[in-house]
MILUMBA-970392 format. One record per residue: x, y, z of N, C-alpha, C in turn. Coordinates in steps of 0.1 Angstrom, whole numbers. Layout:
// residues N
- X / Y / Z / X / Y / Z / X / Y / Z
...
//
This chain:
// residues 276
- 664 / 146 / -377 / 652 / 151 / -369 / 642 / 157 / -379
- 629 / 155 / -376 / 619 / 160 / -384 / 618 / 175 / -383
- 614 / 182 / -394 / 613 / 196 / -394 / 602 / 201 / -384
- 605 / 212 / -377 / 595 / 217 / -368 / 597 / 232 / -367
- 593 / 237 / -355 / 593 / 252 / -354 / 607 / 257 / -351
- 616 / 249 / -346 / 629 / 254 / -342 / 637 / 259 / -353
- 642 / 272 / -352 / 652 / 277 / -362 / 662 / 285 / -354
- 672 / 289 / -360 / 683 / 297 / -353 / 682 / 312 / -357
- 670 / 317 / -359 / 668 / 331 / -363 / 670 / 340 / -351
- 668 / 353 / -354 / 671 / 363 / -344 / 662 / 362 / -331
- 649 / 359 / -333 / 640 / 357 / -322 / 645 / 346 / -313
- 649 / 335 / -319 / 653 / 323 / -311 / 666 / 327 / -304
- 675 / 334 / -311 / 688 / 337 / -305 / 686 / 346 / -293
- 677 / 355 / -293 / 674 / 364 / -282 / 669 / 356 / -270
- 660 / 346 / -273 / 655 / 337 / -262 / 667 / 329 / -256
- 675 / 324 / -265 / 687 / 316 / -260 / 696 / 324 / -251
- 698 / 337 / -255 / 707 / 346 / -247 / 701 / 347 / -233
- 688 / 349 / -232 / 682 / 350 / -218 / 683 / 337 / -211
- 683 / 326 / -218 / 684 / 313 / -211 / 698 / 309 / -209
- 708 / 316 / -214 / 722 / 313 / -213 / 724 / 299 / -220
- 718 / 296 / -231 / 719 / 284 / -238 / 724 / 287 / -253
- 729 / 278 / -259 / 734 / 280 / -273 / 726 / 272 / -283
- 725 / 276 / -295 / 718 / 269 / -305 / 723 / 254 / -307
- 736 / 252 / -308 / 741 / 239 / -309 / 737 / 230 / -297
- 737 / 235 / -285 / 733 / 228 / -273 / 718 / 223 / -275
- 710 / 233 / -279 / 695 / 229 / -281 / 694 / 219 / -292
- 701 / 221 / -303 / 700 / 211 / -314 / 705 / 197 / -309
- 715 / 197 / -301 / 720 / 183 / -297 / 709 / 176 / -288
- 702 / 184 / -280 / 692 / 178 / -271 / 680 / 173 / -280
- 676 / 181 / -289 / 665 / 177 / -298 / 669 / 165 / -306
- 681 / 164 / -310 / 685 / 152 / -318 / 685 / 139 / -309
- 687 / 141 / -296 / 687 / 130 / -287 / 673 / 125 / -283
- 664 / 134 / -282 / 650 / 131 / -277 / 640 / 129 / -288
- 643 / 133 / -300 / 633 / 133 / -311 / 630 / 119 / -316
- 618 / 116 / -319 / 614 / 103 / -325 / 601 / 105 / -332
- 596 / 96 / -340 / 583 / 97 / -347 / 571 / 100 / -337
- 572 / 96 / -325 / 562 / 98 / -315 / 562 / 112 / -309
- 573 / 119 / -310 / 574 / 132 / -304 / 566 / 142 / -313
- 557 / 150 / -306 / 549 / 160 / -313 / 556 / 174 / -312
- 562 / 176 / -300 / 569 / 189 / -298 / 577 / 189 / -285
- 586 / 199 / -284 / 595 / 200 / -273 / 595 / 214 / -268
- 595 / 216 / -255 / 596 / 230 / -250 / 605 / 230 / -238
- 611 / 242 / -235 / 619 / 244 / -223 / 610 / 251 / -213
- 609 / 245 / -201 / 601 / 251 / -190 / 610 / 255 / -178
- 604 / 259 / -167 / 611 / 262 / -155 / 620 / 274 / -155
- 630 / 274 / -147 / 638 / 287 / -145 / 645 / 292 / -158
- 649 / 282 / -166 / 656 / 287 / -179 / 646 / 294 / -188
- 634 / 289 / -189 / 623 / 295 / -197 / 620 / 309 / -192
- 621 / 311 / -179 / 618 / 324 / -173 / 630 / 333 / -172
- 642 / 328 / -176 / 654 / 336 / -175 / 658 / 339 / -161
- 655 / 329 / -152 / 658 / 331 / -138 / 667 / 320 / -133
- 674 / 313 / -142 / 682 / 302 / -138 / 694 / 306 / -129
- 698 / 298 / -120 / 709 / 300 / -111 / 720 / 289 / -113
- 730 / 290 / -105 / 742 / 281 / -107 / 738 / 267 / -108
- 729 / 262 / -99 / 726 / 248 / -99 / 713 / 244 / -105
- 707 / 253 / -113 / 694 / 251 / -120 / 696 / 240 / -130
- 686 / 231 / -131 / 685 / 221 / -142 / 678 / 227 / -153
- 680 / 222 / -165 / 673 / 226 / -177 / 662 / 217 / -180
- 649 / 222 / -178 / 637 / 214 / -179 / 633 / 213 / -194
- 633 / 201 / -200 / 628 / 198 / -213 / 615 / 190 / -211
- 604 / 196 / -216 / 591 / 190 / -217 / 589 / 184 / -231
- 588 / 171 / -231 / 587 / 164 / -244 / 573 / 159 / -246
- 565 / 164 / -255 / 551 / 161 / -257 / 550 / 150 / -268
- 544 / 139 / -265 / 544 / 128 / -274 / 529 / 122 / -276
- 528 / 114 / -285 / 515 / 107 / -288 / 515 / 93 / -280
- 527 / 88 / -277 / 528 / 76 / -269 / 539 / 78 / -259
- 537 / 74 / -246 / 547 / 75 / -236 / 557 / 64 / -237
- 569 / 66 / -232 / 579 / 55 / -232 / 573 / 43 / -224
- 576 / 31 / -228 / 570 / 19 / -222 / 575 / 18 / -208
- 587 / 20 / -205 / 592 / 20 / -191 / 588 / 32 / -183
- 580 / 31 / -173 / 576 / 43 / -165 / 588 / 51 / -160
- 599 / 45 / -157 / 611 / 53 / -152 / 617 / 61 / -163
- 614 / 58 / -176 / 620 / 66 / -187 / 611 / 79 / -190
- 599 / 80 / -183 / 590 / 91 / -186 / 595 / 104 / -179
- 603 / 102 / -169 / 610 / 113 / -163 / 624 / 109 / -158
- 634 / 115 / -164 / 648 / 111 / -160 / 657 / 123 / -160
- 668 / 122 / -155 / 679 / 132 / -154 / 691 / 127 / -161
- 698 / 137 / -168 / 711 / 134 / -174 / 720 / 146 / -172
- 733 / 143 / -172 / 743 / 154 / -172 / 748 / 155 / -186
- 745 / 165 / -194 / 750 / 167 / -207 / 755 / 181 / -208
- 767 / 182 / -214 / 773 / 195 / -216 / 775 / 203 / -203
- 778 / 196 / -192 / 780 / 201 / -179 / 767 / 208 / -173
- 756 / 203 / -178 / 743 / 208 / -173 / 734 / 197 / -168
- 727 / 198 / -157 / 717 / 188 / -153 / 705 / 190 / -162
- 702 / 180 / -170 / 690 / 180 / -179 / 679 / 172 / -174
- 667 / 178 / -173 / 655 / 171 / -169 / 647 / 168 / -181
- 644 / 155 / -183 / 636 / 151 / -195 / 623 / 145 / -190
- 612 / 152 / -193 / 599 / 148 / -189 / 590 / 146 / -201
- 585 / 133 / -202 / 576 / 130 / -214 / 562 / 130 / -209
- 554 / 137 / -217 / 540 / 140 / -214 / 531 / 137 / -227
- 520 / 131 / -225 / 510 / 129 / -236 / 504 / 143 / -238
- 504 / 147 / -251 / 499 / 160 / -254 / 484 / 161 / -250
- 476 / 151 / -252 / 462 / 151 / -248 / 460 / 152 / -233
- 469 / 146 / -226 / 469 / 146 / -211 / 472 / 160 / -206
- 481 / 167 / -212 / 485 / 181 / -208 / 473 / 190 / -211
- 467 / 188 / -222 / 455 / 196 / -226 / 444 / 194 / -216
- 442 / 182 / -211 / 431 / 179 / -201 / 434 / 185 / -188
- 447 / 188 / -185 / 450 / 195 / -172 / 444 / 208 / -171
- 440 / 215 / -182 / 434 / 228 / -182 / 420 / 227 / -177
- 414 / 215 / -176 / 401 / 213 / -171 / 400 / 208 / -157
- 411 / 207 / -150 / 412 / 202 / -136 / 418 / 212 / -128
- 411 / 218 / -118 / 417 / 228 / -109 / 429 / 224 / -102
- 430 / 211 / -98 / 442 / 206 / -91 / 454 / 206 / -100
- 452 / 203 / -112 / 464 / 203 / -122 / 466 / 216 / -129
- 455 / 224 / -130 / 456 / 237 / -138 / 465 / 247 / -131
- 465 / 247 / -117 / 474 / 257 / -110 / 488 / 255 / -114
- 492 / 243 / -118 / 506 / 240 / -122 / 508 / 241 / -137
- 498 / 236 / -144 / 499 / 235 / -159 / 499 / 249 / -166
- 489 / 257 / -161 / 487 / 270 / -168 / 499 / 279 / -168
- 505 / 282 / -157 / 517 / 290 / -157 / 529 / 284 / -164
- 530 / 271 / -163 / 541 / 264 / -170 / 539 / 265 / -185
- 527 / 263 / -190 / 525 / 264 / -205 / 526 / 278 / -210
- 522 / 287 / -202 / 523 / 301 / -206 / 537 / 306 / -207
- 546 / 301 / -198 / 560 / 305 / -198 / 569 / 296 / -207
- 564 / 285 / -212 / 572 / 276 / -219 / 578 / 282 / -232
- 590 / 279 / -235 / 596 / 283 / -247 / 596 / 271 / -257
- 588 / 272 / -267 / 587 / 261 / -277 / 599 / 260 / -286
- 605 / 248 / -286 / 617 / 246 / -294 / 613 / 238 / -307
- 603 / 229 / -306 / 600 / 221 / -317 / 584 / 219 / -317
- 578 / 221 / -328 / 564 / 221 / -329 / 561 / 215 / -343
- 559 / 202 / -344 / 558 / 196 / -357 / 545 / 199 / -365
- 534 / 200 / -357 / 521 / 202 / -364 / 513 / 214 / -359
- 519 / 222 / -351 / 512 / 234 / -346 / 505 / 231 / -333
- 505 / 219 / -328 / 498 / 215 / -316 / 503 / 222 / -303
- 516 / 224 / -303 / 522 / 231 / -291 / 518 / 245 / -291
- 517 / 252 / -302 / 513 / 266 / -302 / 498 / 267 / -298
- 490 / 257 / -303 / 476 / 257 / -299 / 474 / 255 / -284
- 482 / 246 / -278 / 481 / 243 / -264 / 485 / 255 / -256
- 496 / 262 / -260 / 500 / 274 / -253 / 490 / 285 / -254
- 483 / 287 / -265 / 473 / 297 / -267 / 461 / 294 / -258
- 458 / 281 / -256 / 447 / 277 / -247 / 451 / 281 / -233
- 463 / 279 / -229 / 468 / 283 / -215 / 467 / 298 / -213
- 471 / 305 / -224 / 471 / 320 / -223 / 457 / 325 / -221
- 447 / 318 / -227 / 433 / 322 / -227 / 425 / 316 / -215
- 432 / 309 / -207 / 426 / 301 / -196 / 418 / 310 / -187
- 406 / 306 / -183 / 397 / 313 / -174 / 394 / 305 / -162
- 400 / 310 / -150 / 399 / 302 / -138 / 385 / 301 / -133
- 377 / 312 / -135 / 363 / 312 / -130 / 355 / 300 / -134
- 359 / 294 / -146 / 351 / 282 / -150 / 354 / 270 / -141
- 365 / 270 / -134 / 369 / 259 / -126 / 367 / 261 / -111
- 362 / 274 / -107 / 361 / 277 / -93 / 351 / 268 / -86
- 339 / 264 / -92 / 331 / 254 / -85 / 337 / 241 / -82
- 345 / 236 / -92 / 352 / 223 / -89 / 363 / 225 / -79
- 370 / 237 / -79 / 380 / 240 / -69 / 374 / 240 / -55
- 362 / 246 / -54 / 355 / 247 / -41 / 352 / 232 / -36
- 347 / 224 / -45 / 344 / 210 / -42 / 356 / 203 / -37
- 368 / 205 / -44 / 380 / 198 / -41 / 384 / 202 / -26
- 384 / 215 / -23 / 388 / 219 / -10 / 379 / 213 / 1
- 366 / 212 / -2 / 356 / 206 / 8 / 359 / 192 / 10
- 362 / 185 / -1 / 365 / 170 / 0 / 378 / 168 / 8
- 388 / 177 / 6 / 401 / 176 / 13 / 398 / 177 / 28
- 390 / 187 / 32 / 387 / 189 / 46 / 381 / 176 / 52
- 371 / 171 / 45 / 364 / 158 / 49 / 374 / 147 / 50
- 382 / 145 / 39 / 391 / 133 / 38 / 402 / 133 / 48
- 407 / 145 / 52 / 418 / 146 / 61 / 413 / 145 / 76
- 401 / 143 / 78 / 396 / 141 / 92 / 403 / 128 / 97
- 406 / 119 / 88 / 413 / 106 / 92 / 427 / 110 / 97
- 434 / 119 / 91 / 447 / 123 / 96 / 446 / 129 / 109
- 436 / 137 / 111 / 433 / 143 / 125 / 432 / 133 / 135
- 424 / 122 / 132 / 422 / 112 / 142 / 435 / 104 / 145
- 443 / 103 / 135 / 456 / 96 / 137 / 465 / 104 / 146
- 465 / 118 / 144 / 474 / 126 / 152 / 469 / 126 / 166
- 456 / 127 / 168 / 450 / 127 / 182 / 454 / 114 / 189
- 453 / 102 / 182 / 457 / 90 / 188 / 472 / 90 / 191
- 480 / 95 / 182 / 494 / 95 / 184 / 498 / 104 / 196
- 492 / 115 / 197 / 495 / 124 / 208 / 490 / 117 / 221
- 479 / 111 / 221 / 474 / 105 / 234 / 483 / 93 / 238
- 489 / 86 / 228 / 497 / 74 / 231 / 512 / 78 / 231
- 515 / 90 / 229 / 529 / 94 / 229 / 537 / 87 / 218
- 531 / 85 / 206 / 537 / 77 / 196 / 542 / 87 / 185
- 555 / 89 / 185 / 561 / 99 / 176 / 558 / 96 / 161
- 560 / 84 / 157 / 559 / 81 / 143 / 545 / 83 / 137
- 535 / 80 / 145 / 521 / 82 / 141 / 519 / 97 / 139
- 523 / 105 / 148 / 521 / 120 / 147 / 529 / 126 / 136
- 541 / 122 / 134 / 549 / 127 / 123 / 544 / 124 / 109
- 540 / 111 / 107 / 535 / 107 / 94 / 522 / 114 / 91
- 513 / 114 / 100 / 500 / 120 / 98 / 501 / 135 / 96
- 510 / 141 / 104 / 512 / 156 / 103 / 517 / 159 / 89
- 527 / 151 / 84 / 533 / 153 / 71 / 522 / 154 / 61
- 513 / 144 / 61 / 502 / 143 / 51 / 492 / 154 / 53
- 488 / 157 / 65 / 478 / 167 / 68 / 483 / 181 / 63
- 495 / 185 / 67 / 500 / 198 / 63 / 501 / 199 / 48
- 506 / 189 / 41 / 507 / 189 / 26 / 493 / 191 / 20
- 484 / 184 / 25 / 470 / 184 / 20 / 463 / 197 / 22
- 465 / 203 / 34 / 459 / 216 / 37 / 465 / 227 / 28
- 478 / 226 / 25 / 484 / 236 / 16 / 478 / 234 / 2
- 476 / 222 / -3 / 471 / 220 / -16 / 456 / 225 / -17
- 449 / 222 / -6 / 435 / 227 / -6 / 434 / 242 / -7
- 442 / 249 / 0 / 442 / 264 / -1 / 447 / 268 / -15
- 457 / 262 / -20 / 462 / 266 / -33 / 452 / 264 / -44
- 445 / 253 / -44 / 435 / 250 / -54 / 423 / 258 / -53
- 418 / 259 / -41 / 405 / 267 / -39 / 407 / 282 / -42
- 419 / 287 / -40 / 422 / 301 / -43 / 427 / 303 / -57
- 429 / 292 / -64 / 434 / 294 / -78 / 448 / 300 / -79
- 456 / 297 / -69 / 470 / 302 / -69 / 478 / 296 / -80
- 482 / 304 / -90 / 490 / 299 / -101 / 505 / 297 / -97
- 509 / 284 / -97 / 522 / 281 / -92 / 532 / 283 / -103
- 538 / 295 / -104 / 547 / 298 / -115 / 560 / 290 / -114
- 563 / 286 / -102 / 575 / 278 / -99 / 573 / 270 / -86
- 577 / 257 / -86 / 576 / 249 / -74 / 585 / 255 / -63
- 595 / 262 / -67 / 604 / 269 / -57 / 596 / 280 / -49
- 585 / 284 / -55 / 578 / 295 / -48 / 565 / 290 / -42
- 563 / 277 / -42 / 550 / 271 / -37 / 546 / 276 / -23
- 556 / 275 / -14 / 553 / 279 / 0 / 551 / 294 / 1
- 559 / 302 / -7 / 558 / 316 / -7 / 545 / 321 / -12
- 540 / 316 / -23 / 528 / 320 / -29 / 516 / 317 / -20
- 516 / 306 / -13 / 505 / 303 / -4 / 505 / 311 / 8
- 516 / 313 / 14 / 517 / 322 / 26 / 514 / 336 / 22
- 518 / 341 / 11 / 515 / 355 / 7 / 500 / 356 / 5
- 494 / 346 / -1 / 479 / 347 / -3 / 471 / 347 / 10
- 476 / 339 / 19 / 469 / 338 / 32 / 472 / 350 / 41
- 484 / 356 / 38 / 489 / 367 / 47 / 500 / 362 / 56
- 512 / 369 / 55 / 523 / 364 / 62 / 521 / 365 / 77
- 513 / 374 / 81 / 511 / 376 / 96 / 498 / 369 / 101
- 492 / 362 / 92 / 479 / 355 / 96 / 481 / 344 / 105
- 471 / 341 / 113 / 471 / 329 / 122 / 473 / 316 / 114
- 467 / 315 / 102 / 469 / 303 / 94 / 483 / 301 / 90
- 490 / 312 / 85 / 504 / 310 / 81 / 513 / 307 / 93
- 510 / 313 / 104 / 518 / 310 / 116 / 516 / 296 / 121
- 504 / 291 / 120 / 501 / 277 / 124 / 508 / 267 / 114
- 507 / 270 / 101 / 514 / 262 / 91 / 528 / 261 / 94
- 535 / 272 / 97 / 549 / 272 / 99 / 553 / 263 / 112
- 545 / 264 / 122 / 547 / 256 / 134 / 546 / 241 / 131
- 535 / 238 / 123 / 532 / 224 / 120 / 543 / 218 / 111
- 550 / 227 / 103 / 560 / 223 / 94 / 574 / 223 / 100
- 574 / 226 / 113 / 587 / 226 / 120 / 595 / 239 / 118
- 588 / 250 / 115 / 594 / 263 / 114 / 590 / 272 / 125
- 599 / 282 / 128 / 595 / 292 / 138 / 584 / 301 / 132
- 576 / 307 / 140 / 565 / 315 / 135 / 570 / 327 / 127
- 580 / 333 / 132 / 585 / 346 / 125 / 598 / 344 / 118
- 605 / 333 / 119 / 617 / 331 / 112 / 617 / 317 / 106
- 628 / 313 / 101 / 629 / 300 / 94 / 642 / 293 / 97
- 641 / 280 / 99 / 653 / 272 / 100 / 656 / 265 / 87
- 653 / 271 / 76 / 655 / 264 / 63 / 669 / 261 / 60
- 679 / 269 / 65 / 693 / 265 / 62 / 696 / 252 / 69
- 692 / 251 / 82 / 695 / 238 / 89 / 688 / 226 / 83
- 675 / 229 / 80 / 667 / 218 / 74 / 673 / 214 / 60
- 677 / 224 / 52 / 682 / 221 / 39 / 695 / 214 / 39
- 704 / 218 / 48 / 717 / 211 / 50 / 715 / 196 / 54
- 705 / 194 / 63 / 702 / 181 / 68 / 697 / 172 / 57
- 688 / 178 / 48 / 683 / 171 / 37 / 694 / 167 / 27
- 703 / 176 / 25 / 714 / 172 / 16 / 723 / 161 / 22
- 725 / 161 / 35 / 732 / 151 / 41 / 725 / 138 / 41
- 712 / 139 / 42 / 703 / 127 / 41 / 704 / 120 / 27
- 704 / 129 / 17 / 706 / 124 / 3 / 719 / 116 / 2
- 730 / 122 / 7 / 743 / 116 / 6 / 744 / 102 / 13
- 738 / 102 / 25 / 738 / 89 / 33 / 730 / 79 / 26
- 718 / 83 / 20 / 709 / 73 / 14 / 715 / 68 / 1
- 722 / 77 / -7 / 728 / 73 / -19 / 740 / 63 / -16
- 747 / 65 / -5 / 757 / 56 / -1 / 751 / 43 / 3
- 740 / 43 / 9 / 733 / 31 / 13 / 729 / 22 / 1
- 725 / 29 / -10 / 720 / 22 / -22 / 730 / 22 / -33
- 743 / 25 / -30 / 753 / 26 / -40 / 754 / 14 / -49
- 753 / 2 / -45 / 754 / -10 / -53 / 742 / -12 / -62
- 731 / -4 / -59 / 718 / -6 / -66 / 717 / 4 / -78
- 726 / 14 / -78 / 725 / 25 / -88 / 730 / 20 / -102
- 722 / 20 / -112 / 727 / 15 / -125 / 736 / 25 / -131
- 744 / 20 / -141 / 754 / 29 / -147 / 748 / 41 / -154
- 736 / 40 / -160 / 730 / 51 / -167 / 727 / 63 / -157
- 726 / 60 / -144 / 723 / 71 / -134 / 736 / 75 / -127
- 747 / 68 / -129 / 759 / 70 / -121 / 764 / 85 / -122
- 764 / 90 / -134 / 770 / 104 / -136 / 762 / 114 / -129
- 748 / 113 / -129 / 740 / 123 / -122 / 742 / 122 / -107
- 742 / 110 / -102 / 743 / 108 / -87 / 757 / 112 / -82
- 768 / 108 / -89 / 781 / 112 / -85 / 784 / 127 / -86
- 779 / 133 / -96 / 780 / 147 / -98 / 773 / 155 / -86
- 761 / 150 / -83 / 753 / 156 / -73 / 760 / 154 / -59
- 765 / 143 / -57 / 773 / 140 / -44 / 785 / 149 / -43
- 791 / 152 / -55 / 803 / 161 / -55 / 799 / 175 / -51
- 787 / 179 / -57 / 782 / 193 / -54 / 779 / 195 / -39
- 774 / 184 / -33 / 771 / 185 / -18 / 783 / 186 / -10
- 793 / 178 / -14 / 806 / 179 / -7 / 813 / 192 / -9
- 812 / 197 / -22 / 817 / 211 / -25 / 811 / 222 / -17
- 798 / 220 / -13 / 791 / 229 / -4 / 795 / 229 / 10
- 804 / 219 / 13 / 809 / 218 / 27 / 799 / 210 / 36
- 791 / 201 / 30 / 782 / 193 / 38 / 785 / 179 / 38
//
């Protein structure tokens, strides 16, 4: 492996302790993913924040000058050392450009700020993180306002589809258009308000908190999303989603290649272990 920023010094050891990871584990991952095209590697997500839970995956962001030729190799999952490992390959230049797009910046900025750099061959990773730390949302507010306005205009089509579906009592039309409309309205609000998405797990929380938990907007969103105004059926919905994964994995069992078999089988075992 080419030399980079990663060392096993005291600072790195303290970081690893918070992440519940070991230096040999990190070293083994770097040896697996490193190549001449790799510029740097960082850990993102819950492990970077020290908020990992029992079923958390370890997110490795791999910054390269050239993406893997096969699109499916640009994001993949593996089970290594009894941990679910997420490997995401990103062009360094593309990640830098995310800081100029309001739609992408709300995700990229908090991710880069919290990322733990493991490998930095030429200082580019540190420069990128410094750019995220100095990010000024006000420069993107006009573009964010424009995005929100365009979403309102563009989703008029979804409104027409829902109106047609309701008039014709056509369930599929209403469900599909509602799915898209709700998702797009959430994104419009998140982008226009510059809500920094520190974790995708908090996406719905952050938007509802920004709009106000008791606001008419939040109550309407929850109804449109199939949730009660004041409470949530997330346990039932979550369990059903897990069951849906199991059934769909069984449906496609003969299509799953050997390289994915360990991830899928382990995941199915965890669902069964949860009593679902």
